[in-house]
C-alpha positions as CSV (number, residue, x, y, z in Angstrom):
1,X,0.0,0.0,0.0
2,X,1.4,3.4,-1.0
3,X,2.1,5.8,1.8
4,X,3.8,9.2,2.2
5,X,7.3,9.6,3.8
6,X,7.0,12.2,6.5
7,X,9.1,15.4,6.2
8,X,8.4,16.5,9.8
9,X,11.7,17.8,11.1
10,X,12.9,19.9,14.1
11,X,10.2,22.0,15.8
12,X,9.5,25.1,13.8
13,X,8.2,26.8,16.9
14,X,8.5,26.3,20.7
15,X,5.0,26.4,22.2
16,X,4.2,26.6,25.9
17,X,0.5,27.1,25.2
18,X,-1.6,25.6,22.5
19,X,-4.2,27.7,20.8
20,X,-7.0,25.7,19.1
21,X,-9.5,26.2,16.4
22,X,-12.4,23.8,15.7
23,X,-14.2,23.2,12.4
24,X,-17.6,21.5,12.3
25,X,-20.0,22.0,15.1
26,X,-21.8,18.8,15.6
27,X,-23.1,17.2,18.8
28,X,-19.8,15.2,19.3
29,X,-17.8,18.4,19.3
30,X,-20.2,20.0,21.7
31,X,-20.8,17.1,24.1
32,X,-17.4,15.3,24.0
33,X,-14.4,17.0,22.4
34,X,-14.7,20.6,23.8
35,X,-15.8,19.6,27.3
36,X,-12.7,17.3,27.4
37,X,-10.5,20.0,26.0
38,X,-11.6,22.5,28.6
39,X,-10.5,20.1,31.4
40,X,-6.9,20.2,30.2
41,X,-4.2,22.8,31.0
42,X,-2.0,24.7,28.5
43,X,-4.7,25.3,25.9
44,X,-7.1,27.9,24.7
45,X,-10.0,27.7,22.3
46,X,-9.6,30.7,19.9
47,X,-11.8,30.2,16.9
48,X,-14.9,28.2,15.8
49,X,-16.0,27.5,12.2
50,X,-19.3,26.2,10.9
51,X,-21.1,26.7,7.6
52,X,-23.9,27.8,9.8
53,X,-22.8,31.1,11.5
54,X,-25.4,30.9,14.2
55,X,-24.2,27.5,15.2
56,X,-20.6,28.7,15.2
57,X,-21.6,31.6,17.4
58,X,-23.5,29.3,19.8
59,X,-20.5,27.0,20.2
60,X,-18.1,30.0,20.5
61,X,-20.2,31.6,23.3
62,X,-20.8,28.3,25.1
63,X,-17.0,27.5,25.2
64,X,-15.7,31.0,25.5
65,X,-13.9,31.2,22.1
66,X,-12.8,34.6,20.8
67,X,-14.2,34.3,17.3
68,X,-16.8,32.5,15.2
69,X,-16.7,32.1,11.4
70,X,-18.7,30.7,8.5
71,X,-15.8,31.5,6.0
72,X,-13.1,28.9,6.2
73,X,-10.4,31.1,4.8
74,X,-11.1,33.8,7.3
75,X,-11.2,31.2,10.1
76,X,-7.7,30.0,9.2
77,X,-6.3,33.5,9.5
78,X,-7.2,33.5,13.2
79,X,-4.3,33.1,15.6
80,X,-4.3,29.5,16.5
81,X,-1.8,26.6,16.3
82,X,-3.9,23.5,15.9
83,X,-7.3,22.6,14.5
84,X,-9.8,19.8,15.2
85,X,-11.8,19.0,12.0
86,X,-15.0,17.4,13.0
87,X,-17.0,18.3,9.9
88,X,-18.8,15.8,7.6
89,X,-16.5,13.3,5.9
90,X,-16.8,14.9,2.5
91,X,-15.4,18.2,3.9
92,X,-12.3,16.6,5.5
93,X,-10.1,16.7,2.4
94,X,-10.4,20.4,1.4
95,X,-10.4,21.6,5.0
96,X,-7.3,19.5,6.0
97,X,-5.4,20.7,2.9
98,X,-6.2,24.3,3.5
99,X,-5.3,24.0,7.2
100,X,-2.0,22.4,6.3
101,X,-1.1,25.2,3.9
102,X,-2.0,27.7,6.7
103,X,0.6,25.9,9.0
104,X,-1.9,24.4,11.5
105,X,-1.3,21.1,13.1
106,X,-4.4,18.9,12.5
107,X,-6.5,16.4,14.5
108,X,-9.1,15.1,12.0
109,X,-12.2,13.0,12.6
110,X,-12.2,9.5,11.1
111,X,-12.3,8.3,8.4
112,X,-9.7,10.5,7.0
113,X,-11.5,11.2,3.7
114,X,-14.1,9.9,1.2
115,X,-11.5,8.1,-0.9
116,X,-7.8,7.2,-0.9
117,X,-7.0,9.7,-3.6
118,X,-8.2,12.5,-1.3
119,X,-6.4,10.9,1.7
120,X,-3.1,10.6,-0.2
121,X,-3.2,14.3,-1.2
122,X,-4.0,15.3,2.4
123,X,-1.1,13.3,3.9
124,X,1.2,14.6,1.2
125,X,0.2,18.3,1.8
126,X,0.7,18.0,5.5
127,X,4.2,16.5,5.0
128,X,5.1,19.2,2.5
129,X,4.0,21.9,4.9
130,X,5.7,20.4,7.9
131,X,2.5,20.1,10.0
132,X,1.4,17.1,12.0
133,X,-1.8,15.2,11.0
134,X,-3.5,12.7,13.3
135,X,-6.9,11.1,13.6
136,X,-9.4,10.8,16.4
137,X,-9.0,7.0,16.9
138,X,-9.7,7.2,20.6
139,X,-9.4,3.5,21.5
140,X,-5.7,3.4,21.0
141,X,-5.3,5.7,24.0
142,X,-7.2,3.5,26.5
143,X,-4.9,2.1,29.3
144,X,-6.2,-1.5,28.8
145,X,-5.6,-1.3,25.0
146,X,-2.1,0.0,25.7
147,X,-1.5,-2.9,28.2
148,X,-2.7,-5.5,25.7
149,X,-0.4,-4.0,23.1
150,X,2.5,-4.2,25.5
151,X,1.8,-7.9,26.2
152,X,1.7,-8.6,22.5
153,X,4.9,-6.7,21.8
154,X,6.7,-8.6,24.6
155,X,5.5,-11.9,23.2
156,X,3.8,-12.8,26.5
157,X,0.9,-14.5,24.7
158,X,3.1,-15.8,21.9
159,X,2.5,-15.5,18.2
160,X,-1.0,-14.1,17.4
161,X,-3.4,-16.7,16.2
162,X,-6.5,-14.4,15.9
163,X,-7.9,-11.0,17.0
164,X,-11.6,-10.3,17.1
165,X,-13.1,-6.8,17.6
166,X,-16.8,-5.9,17.8
167,X,-18.6,-2.5,17.9
168,X,-22.3,-2.6,17.6
169,X,-24.9,0.2,18.3
170,X,-28.5,1.0,17.5
171,X,-28.5,4.0,15.1
172,X,-31.6,4.4,12.9
173,X,-31.5,6.4,9.7
174,X,-32.0,10.2,10.1
175,X,-31.0,13.4,8.4
176,X,-27.5,13.1,9.9
177,X,-24.8,13.2,7.3
178,X,-23.7,9.7,8.2
179,X,-26.8,8.4,6.3
180,X,-26.0,10.4,3.2
181,X,-23.5,8.3,1.1
182,X,-22.1,11.3,-0.8
183,X,-21.3,13.1,2.5
184,X,-20.1,10.1,4.5
185,X,-18.7,7.6,2.0
186,X,-20.6,4.8,3.7
187,X,-22.4,3.7,6.8
188,X,-21.4,1.3,9.6
189,X,-18.1,0.4,7.9
190,X,-16.8,3.9,7.5
191,X,-18.1,5.1,10.9
192,X,-17.5,2.1,13.2
193,X,-15.4,-0.3,11.1
194,X,-12.7,2.4,10.8
195,X,-12.2,2.2,14.6
196,X,-12.0,-1.6,14.6
197,X,-9.6,-1.8,11.6
198,X,-7.4,0.7,13.5
199,X,-7.3,-1.6,16.5
200,X,-6.5,-4.6,14.3
201,X,-3.6,-2.7,12.7
202,X,-2.4,-1.5,16.2
203,X,-2.5,-5.0,17.7
204,X,-1.6,-7.2,14.7
205,X,0.5,-5.0,12.5
206,X,0.5,-4.9,8.7
207,X,-2.5,-6.4,7.0
208,X,-1.9,-8.3,3.7
209,X,-5.5,-9.2,2.8
210,X,-9.1,-8.3,3.7
211,X,-12.4,-9.8,2.8
212,X,-15.9,-9.2,4.1
213,X,-19.5,-8.1,3.7
214,X,-21.6,-5.0,3.9
215,X,-25.4,-5.2,4.1
216,X,-28.6,-3.7,5.3
217,X,-30.1,-6.2,7.7
218,X,-32.5,-4.1,9.8
219,X,-32.5,-0.6,8.5
220,X,-33.0,-0.1,4.7
221,X,-31.2,3.1,4.0
222,X,-28.8,4.7,1.6
223,X,-25.8,3.3,3.6
224,X,-25.2,-0.1,5.1
225,X,-26.3,-0.9,8.7
226,X,-23.9,-3.9,9.0
227,X,-20.3,-4.8,8.0
228,X,-17.8,-7.5,8.9
229,X,-14.4,-8.4,7.7
230,X,-11.6,-11.0,8.0
231,X,-8.0,-9.8,7.6
232,X,-4.7,-11.7,7.3
233,X,-1.8,-10.2,9.2
234,X,1.4,-10.3,7.3
235,X,3.5,-11.7,10.2
236,X,0.9,-13.7,12.2
237,X,-2.6,-15.1,12.0
238,X,-6.0,-13.5,11.3
239,X,-8.3,-10.7,12.5
240,X,-12.0,-10.3,12.5
241,X,-14.3,-7.3,13.0
242,X,-18.1,-6.9,13.2
243,X,-19.8,-3.5,13.3
244,X,-23.4,-2.5,13.0
245,X,-26.0,0.2,13.5
246,X,-28.8,-2.3,14.3
247,X,-28.3,-3.9,17.7
248,X,-30.3,-2.6,20.7
249,X,-28.5,-4.9,23.1
250,X,-25.0,-5.1,21.6
251,X,-22.1,-7.4,22.6
252,X,-18.9,-5.3,22.3
253,X,-15.8,-7.2,23.0
254,X,-12.1,-7.6,22.0
255,X,-10.5,-11.0,22.0
256,X,-6.8,-11.6,21.3
257,X,-5.7,-15.2,21.0
258,X,-2.0,-16.2,21.0
259,X,-0.2,-19.5,21.2
260,X,0.7,-19.0,24.9
261,X,-2.5,-17.4,26.1
262,X,-5.3,-14.9,25.5
263,X,-6.4,-11.4,26.3
264,X,-10.0,-10.2,26.3
265,X,-11.4,-6.7,27.0
266,X,-15.0,-6.0,27.7
267,X,-17.0,-2.8,27.8
268,X,-14.3,-0.8,26.0
269,X,-15.9,0.1,22.7
270,X,-19.2,1.9,22.3
271,X,-19.4,3.1,26.0
272,X,-18.1,6.5,27.1
273,X,-16.4,6.7,30.5
274,X,-17.4,3.1,31.3
275,X,-15.5,0.7,33.6
276,X,-13.7,-1.7,31.2
277,X,-12.4,-5.1,32.2
278,X,-9.3,-6.9,30.9
279,X,-8.7,-10.7,31.4
280,X,-5.2,-12.1,30.9
281,X,-5.1,-15.9,30.7
282,X,-1.7,-17.3,30.2
283,X,-0.6,-21.0,29.9
284,X,0.6,-22.3,33.3
285,X,-0.6,-19.2,35.2
286,X,-3.7,-18.2,37.1
287,X,-6.1,-16.0,35.2
288,X,-5.8,-12.3,36.0
289,X,-8.6,-9.7,35.7
290,X,-8.5,-6.0,36.1
291,X,-11.0,-3.2,35.8
292,X,-10.2,0.3,34.7
293,X,-12.4,3.4,34.0
294,X,-10.9,5.7,31.4
295,X,-12.0,8.8,29.4
296,X,-10.7,7.8,26.0
297,X,-11.3,11.2,24.3
298,X,-9.7,13.1,27.2
299,X,-6.6,10.8,27.1
300,X,-6.3,11.3,23.3
301,X,-6.5,15.1,23.5
302,X,-4.0,15.2,26.3
303,X,-1.4,13.2,24.3
304,X,-2.1,14.9,21.0
305,X,-1.7,18.3,22.6
306,X,1.7,17.2,24.0
307,X,2.7,16.1,20.5
308,X,1.6,19.3,18.9
309,X,3.4,21.4,21.6
310,X,6.6,19.4,21.1
311,X,6.3,18.8,17.4
312,X,6.5,15.0,17.9
313,X,4.9,12.3,15.7
314,X,1.5,11.2,17.2
315,X,0.6,7.6,17.9
316,X,-1.8,7.6,14.9
317,X,-0.4,9.2,11.7
318,X,-1.9,10.3,8.5
319,X,-0.3,7.3,6.8
320,X,-2.1,5.0,9.3
321,X,-5.4,6.6,8.4
322,X,-4.6,6.3,4.7
323,X,-3.9,2.6,5.1
324,X,-7.1,2.2,7.0
325,X,-9.2,3.8,4.2
326,X,-7.4,1.7,1.6
327,X,-8.5,-1.5,3.5
328,X,-12.1,-0.3,3.7
329,X,-12.1,0.4,0.0
330,X,-10.8,-3.0,-0.8
331,X,-13.5,-4.6,1.2
332,X,-16.2,-2.4,-0.4
333,X,-15.0,-3.3,-3.9
334,X,-15.5,-7.1,-3.4
């Protein structure tokens, strides 16, 4: 899979305080991202953009930003260092490219773009303009996920045989952009499957093959309400994911099976601020279980902010997001 070689070099500026702009004023920005941003130190929300100026002004007033805009070029002229782009998927490409050319570090919502041609140009432009691009893949920042990754990397459970990830919710069709294929690129796969593919890449490494299905099982809309996939890891076994918009009582679970043992994580995906549980079961040892409550979005923002302040490569790169989208497109083309 083609990727872009990063040109990020030494810090071009030494920042003690990070000034933020946000673009796209949906409910997630209002109810999750900005409340979490406000709990952290060393940052200030400066500017808000929405195509709806009244909505931009509402968010600006609610979270004490200095300015509100409905003109993206004017928005980028405001004095801020980093931008969170939470607009509809079809707007990611042009907004990221414009922000990169304006010298802003970028946290973009997933998936990175509508198609890989757009994503490739986005990653290339960020590299050429020496700005950092990362994606809002919140689950990589959960302490239990980090612990599982550590055990995998240390070969504690041996060579990976299989990894299973599931993220199911009930989300009926509405006027939200996610149900408009031109604006979203797809349904459950692009929205939820993107998260699960990211976890498979994080745990299992490079994926050499992917096969799967997309379907409308319950809700008959413009985009699919169900998707699943089977992947082959280049250096180990197989991965599986199952995502849907059609489950009122979902089972959301991660299972990692290795030659010497297994790891399972319950209540991690699909539940905000829930107490998650990890079970580590190794050959010849007693089973260990731990519970941990974590704010995934807050943990992501805290680490991303540190990367932006220090000009360090984030845990999730633009290339990671490009590969993720390439895999989804391969599955959709079957």
